[in-house]
Each structure stands twice: as C-alpha cells, then as structure tokens.
N, C-alpha and C positions, 0 to 999 in steps of 0.2 A: 522614540526608539521603537515603540510597539507598532507604530504605523509602517515603519521601514521593514520590520520583520514580516508583517503582513504582505507587503509588496514583494518581498523576496519569494515568499511561499506561493503567491499568485503567479509570479514569473515562472517558477519551476513547474507549476501545474499546467500552465499554458505551453511550456516547452514540451512536456510530456504528451499533451494533447496533439501538438503539431508532429511529434515523432511517430505516433501511432500509425497515421495513414502512410507515412513515408516507408515504414518497415513492414506494412501489411502485405499479404500475399494476394496474387491475382485471383485465388479461389474465392475471394470475398464477392466478386461480381455475381456469382451464381447465388450467393445468399441474398444479394440485393434483390434479384428478380423474384426469389421465392418470397421475400418480404413484401414486395410490391403486390404480388399475386394475393397474399393474405389480406392486404389492405383493401384491394378490389373486391374480394369476396365479402369482407366485412361491410363494404359500402353497399353492396347489393342487398345484404340482410337489413341494413339500416333503411335502405330505400323502401324495402317491402313493409317495414314497420311503419314508415310514414304513410304509405298507401293504406295500410290497414286502419290506422287511426285517423285517416281523412286529412292528414297534414299536407298532402301534395295532391294537386290536380292530375287527372289521368294523362293529359297531354304532356305535362311537364314530366310525369313519371316515366312515360314511354320514351321521351327523348334522353332522360338521364339514364335509364336502364340500358338503352342501346349504347350509349357512350361508355358507361362502365363495363358493359359486356364486351365491347370492342377492345377496351383496354386490357381487360382480363385475358381475352383471347390472345392479344398480342404479347402479353407478358408470359403466359403459360407456354406459348409457342414461340418464344423469342428466337430460338434457333431457326424457326421456320422463315423468319424474314431475312436471315443471312445479313443483317446490318450491324455495323459496329456499335458497341456500347461505349460509355464514357471511358471505361477502362482500357478499351481497345485502342484509343487514340495515341498511345505511346508506341512509337515504332523504333526506338533506339535499340541497338544491339545489346544483349545481356551484360556484356562486360562494361560498356559505356553507362548503362543504367546503374550498375552496382557502384561505379565511381561517383556518378551523380548523387546517389543516395547517401554515400559516405560524406561527400562535401555538404549536401543539404543538412544532414544530421549534425555535423560540426557547426554550421551556421546557427541552427536552431538552438543547440545546447549551450553555446557560448556567446554568440554576438546578439541574438535576440534578447535574452535577459539583460545583458550588459548595456545594450543600446536603449532598451526601454527604461531601465532605472536611471541611465545617465540623462536621458531627455526629460524624464519626470523631475529629476533633481534640479534642472535648470528652468523648466518651463511649467511644471506642475504647480497646482495651488489647492491643496487638500481642504483648505478652509472655505472654498467657494461652494455655494449651494449646488446640488446635483441638477442635471438638465432633466426636465420632464420627460416621461416616457413617450409622450406623443411627439415631441420634438426629435427625440432619438429616432423614432420610427420614420418620421418624415425624411430625415437625413439618410437613413438606411435605404428608404424607398427610392432615392435619387441615384443609387448605384447602377452604373451602366455596364458592369463587367461583362454580363452575358451578351448584351447587345454589341459591346466592343468586340468580343470574340467572333461573334457572327459576322460583323462588319469586316473583320480581318479575313475570314474565310471567303466571304463574297469578293472581297478585293483580289484575294488570290485566284479565285476562280475566273474573274474577269480577264486576268493575265494568263491563266492556264485552264481554259475551258474543257480541256480533255482529261483533267485530273479526276478520275473516278473516285479516288479516295476522298477528295475534298467534297464532292456531291454526296458521298455516303455519310459524311459528317454533317453536312448542312441539312439534309432531308429530315432526319429524325429530330434535329433541333428545331426546325420550323414546325414540325407537327406538335412538339411539346408547347410551343408558343401559341399555338392556334393559328398560325399562318399557313392554312392548308393549301392555298393556291400555290405559294412559293414552294412548299413541300412537294406538291404534285410535279412542279417544273424540275425539282431536283431528282425525284425518282424516275421521271421520264428520261432525263439525261443519263442516269445510271444505266437504264435499259439500253439506250442508244450505244453507250460505250462498252458495256460488258454483256450485252445480250439479255433476252427475256428468260426469266425463270419463274416458276409458279409463286415463289416467295416474293420476288420483286414485283410481279404483276399484282399480287394481293395487296401489298402495302401501297402501291400506286392507286389501286381502286379505293382503298380506304381513305386516302387523301382527297380523291375526287369526290367521294361521297360526303365527307365532313366539310368540304368546301361549299357544298350545296345544302348545309344544315341537316344532313342525315338522309337526304333524298339520293336514291341510287339512280344516277343519270344514265342515258343510253351509253355514253363513253364508259362509264364506270362498270355497267353491266357487261360490256364487250370485254373489258379488261379481266373481270372476274371470271367470265366464261373461258377465256384463254387460259387463265390460271388453273381452272379445274381440268382443262384438256391436258396440261402438263403434269399435274399431280391431283388426282381425284380424291386423295386422302387428306388434303389441306383443309382444315375446317373453316377458316375465315372467308374464303370466297363463296363457299356454299351457304353460309349464313347470310351473306348479303345478296346472293342470288334468290334465296327464299324471301328476303325482305323486298326485293325488287318486284317479285310476283305479287306479294301482298299489296304493294303500292299500286299495282295495276288492277287490283281487286280480283286477282286470280287466287282465290283462297285455296282451292284444291292443289294448284301448282305450288304455292308457298308451303302448305303442309307436307306435300310429297317430298320437296327438297329437304325440309328439316327433319322429316322422319328418316330419310337416308343418312343425314348427318348423325342422328342419334344412334342409328343402328351400327354405324362405323366407329362410334366414339366409345372409349372405355367407360365402365360403369361409374368410375369416380372423376370422370372428366369435369372440370370446374365450370364449363359452359353448358352442361346438360340442363341445369335448372333454368337458365336464361332461355334456351331453345324451347323447353317444355312450356314456359310461360308464353312464349310467342305463339306456339301452337294453340294453346288453350285460348288465347286472346283472338286468334284467327277464327277459331271454331265457335266463339261466343260463349265460351265456358269460363267459369271462375278460375283464377290462376292457382296452380299447385303450390303447396307450402315451400318455403325456402329450406334448403338442406340444413339440418342442425337446429331448426326452429323447434320451440318447445311443443309437445303434443297438446292437443285440445282435449284429450280424453278426460282429464280431471277438471275441465272448465265448465262442463255441463252443456257445451255446444257441439254441434255436429261439425265435422270439417266442411270448410266453405269451398273448397276447390278439389279438382280431380287430381289423382296421382298419375304417375307416368303410365301405369297399366291402363287406366281409363282413357287416357289420351291415345295410347296405341290402339285400344279397342275401337275408339271412335273413328280412327283413321282407316281401320280394316273393314268398317261396316259399309253397307250400301248407302247411297245418298238418303234414301228414305228412312232407313234405321238410324243413321246419324242424326237426321233432323228430328226424329222422335226422341232420341236421347237427349239432345240439346233442349227440346221443348220441355222435356220432363224436369231437367235441372233448372230451367228458367222458371217453370211453374213453381217449384219448390222455393226458390228465391223470392219470387213474388209473394208467396204465401207468408214467408217469414217476415218480409218487410212490412207487409200489410198488418200483420199481427203485433209485431214489436218495434217497427221503425227500424232505422239503420243509419249508417254513416253516409256521408256524401258519395264516397267511393262506391258503396254498395248500390246506392240508387243510380248512379252513373252506369254501373255494370249492367243493372237490369235494363235501363233505357237503351243502352247501346246493344244489348242482346236482342231487344225487340226490333231495333233498327236493322241489324244484320238479318233478322228473320223476315223482314219486310212488313211487320205489324205496326204501321204507323199510328193507328188509333190507340193501340195498347201502349205504345211509347208515349203518346201525348197524355194518356191517363197516368202513367208512371210519373211523368215530369210534374203534373199537377199535384199528385199525392206527395212527391218528394218535396215540393215547395212548402207544403203544409207542415210536413214533418220536420223539415230543417229550418222553418221560419223562426224558431226560438234561438237559432245559432246562426248569426249573420256571417260569420266566417265560413261555416260549412256551406251555407246557402250560396255565398259568393263562389266557393270552390265548385259547387254543383253547376251553377250557371256558366262558369267558364268552361267546364268540361262539355256541357251541352253545346255551347257555342263552338268549341273546337271540333266536336263531332259533326255538327252541321256543315262546318267548312270542309271537312274531309269528305 
C-alpha cells in the first residue's frame, strides 16, 4: 500500500513539473539568455583560473577563450543576430495556442498519471533490481530526438528551399551541434532569401570561422567587413576582424581594431575583458585580471598583468616607447622567474614575449631554465613543451 501511495505522489509531482512549462510566459526566454551569459562569464573566470594554475596549455586556452568569448558575444547581443530562439518557433495564433494549452493541461493532469499508474499495475515489477546508472545513461545517449527534428526540418527544406523560416531554425541548430559548414550554408541561404544585414552577415562569418577551427578565412573576413559597413557598432565582426589581422601578424592593425571596439563599448560590456586579454597578448604583455577576481593586495604578490589603463597607454605610445614598456615588463617577469621560479604558463609567457621581441637567444635561454625549474613536475613540463611546440608552429 505504501508503495502505491509513493507512486501517486510521484505522478502528481511529475504532472506539476510538466504543467509549469506549458503555463509559463514568453518572458522566460529573456531570462534564459541572461542565464547563459552568466554561465559564459563564469566559464571565462574558470578558464583564467586554469591558466593561472598551469592546468591548461596556452594553445588550448587561446582556442577555448575565443570560443567562450564568441558565445558570450552572441548571447549578450542575441538581438543583434535577429535569429529565432527555441521559444520563437511557435507560430500559432494566440487563440489557438490558448486552446492547445488547455487541452495539453487536461491531458497532463488526468491522463498522464492515470496511464502511468495503469501501465505499471500491469507491467511493472517493483521487486526487480534497479538498472545500473551506466546502462540508463547508455539508453539515454541513444535518444535521437534532436537529430530527428533536424532531419524533419531538412526534409521540409528540400521540398521548400525558399522557406526562410526553416533556414532560420536550421542554422542556429547546426551551430549548437558543431556542424558549422551546414550552419554556414543555412545562413547563406537566409541572406539570399531575405537580404544581407549586419547581423546576418556577422553570424555567417562566425560559422565560416568556426568551420576552419577558429581561423578567419578570406571569405569570413570579407563577410565581417561587409557587416561593419552596414553597422559599425556591432561588436562581433570587429572582434573577428582584429583576430584576422593578428593571424596575419599585423599586431598594430589588430590592436587598433580592438581599441576602437573598446572605445565604443559600455564600461560594463561583458566582452571587454576578453578584448583586453587579446590586446595584451598581441603586445606581449601579461593578461589583465578577470573582472571580479580577488585582489592580490593581500597575497604579498605584485599584480602580474596590466590593467585597461596600461593597455590603452601602450596603444597610444610611439613604437619606440611601447617597445621600451614591453621590455621593462618582460625584464621584471624574467627577474621574478629567475629568483622564484614559476608555473608553466608564466615560463611560456616569458618565452613567447622574447619570441615577439625577436630575441631568439634569450628565448632559448628561457626554455632551458624553464625545463630545469619544471623538471620536478612532469605534467607542468609537458604543458610547457606543448606550448613551445604550438608557438613554434605559429
């Protein structure tokens, strides 16, 4: 008897859980985007912590930071892309939707508990041992619901290739699944059908960039440039145009683009720290602290990176003065590591600084000293060697 009481309570709880999303208001979509933005900001802080502790190689960190930063830009500026969210896919008229919700609520409240209890009374076996969690996860992992939905959209588009709404649903879904080539195809089709806007061009450029593992291709650069021509205030294309210049080893060009982006961005823009990190990296400076990170004042250590003011000052300097500033910061880092040692990330930062400065002999000396210092920690040494190898390839 007790078991059946438990089942009734569980059925009631399940019905309530199913009713909540049916009765929720559309305003919750905005809360979802705010929630996702908070998650991405937390991920950036966690990533910086892993870098500081030497738990992630610089090459991996750069790729991960670019991806999280891109998602944060996309989430904070969701309205900039002018693309539908999951909540937008319902296109029924209000009256029809209200009747549908009433019918669905009736089914949930009455038929779901009754059907569940009826089936269990005939088919259930409470005395059987539970299925191991691993087996349940394996069964859950075989669910093809998302793929089936996408397959339906693709089938619909094969029969109706001029349905812009279908392409607008398919494009973001492909981006979330990591199928960036297919996403780019969808975004191109949207532009063909509805015309180019800065927002549509920006998301197409992102898809093209991620399809090439973060490299801004010639096509992507052209698309981003067209987006800036249509809307110079849109942050996404500016960020990627700066990244394209950096990939071409045009440091001054990259810093100039990112500085303009910072100047036009609000003081509390969530992408400011990411852009400042990119500027510092391009100039060979240690990265600035993440926003909200604990102060180092009580730790007995000097701050390891420049703030926004120092980065801005570096950009305004002449080439000779900027080189002198960078050399001074590198010299201080070199002195500290020589006296106290450091993490794999710090040694890599110093080695890469000398590489940017064209000091090959000093870089070789840093590599030799780092191997001695990190020799007692195989994992840190492996991370350092991987970072040096990635730097040599670049």
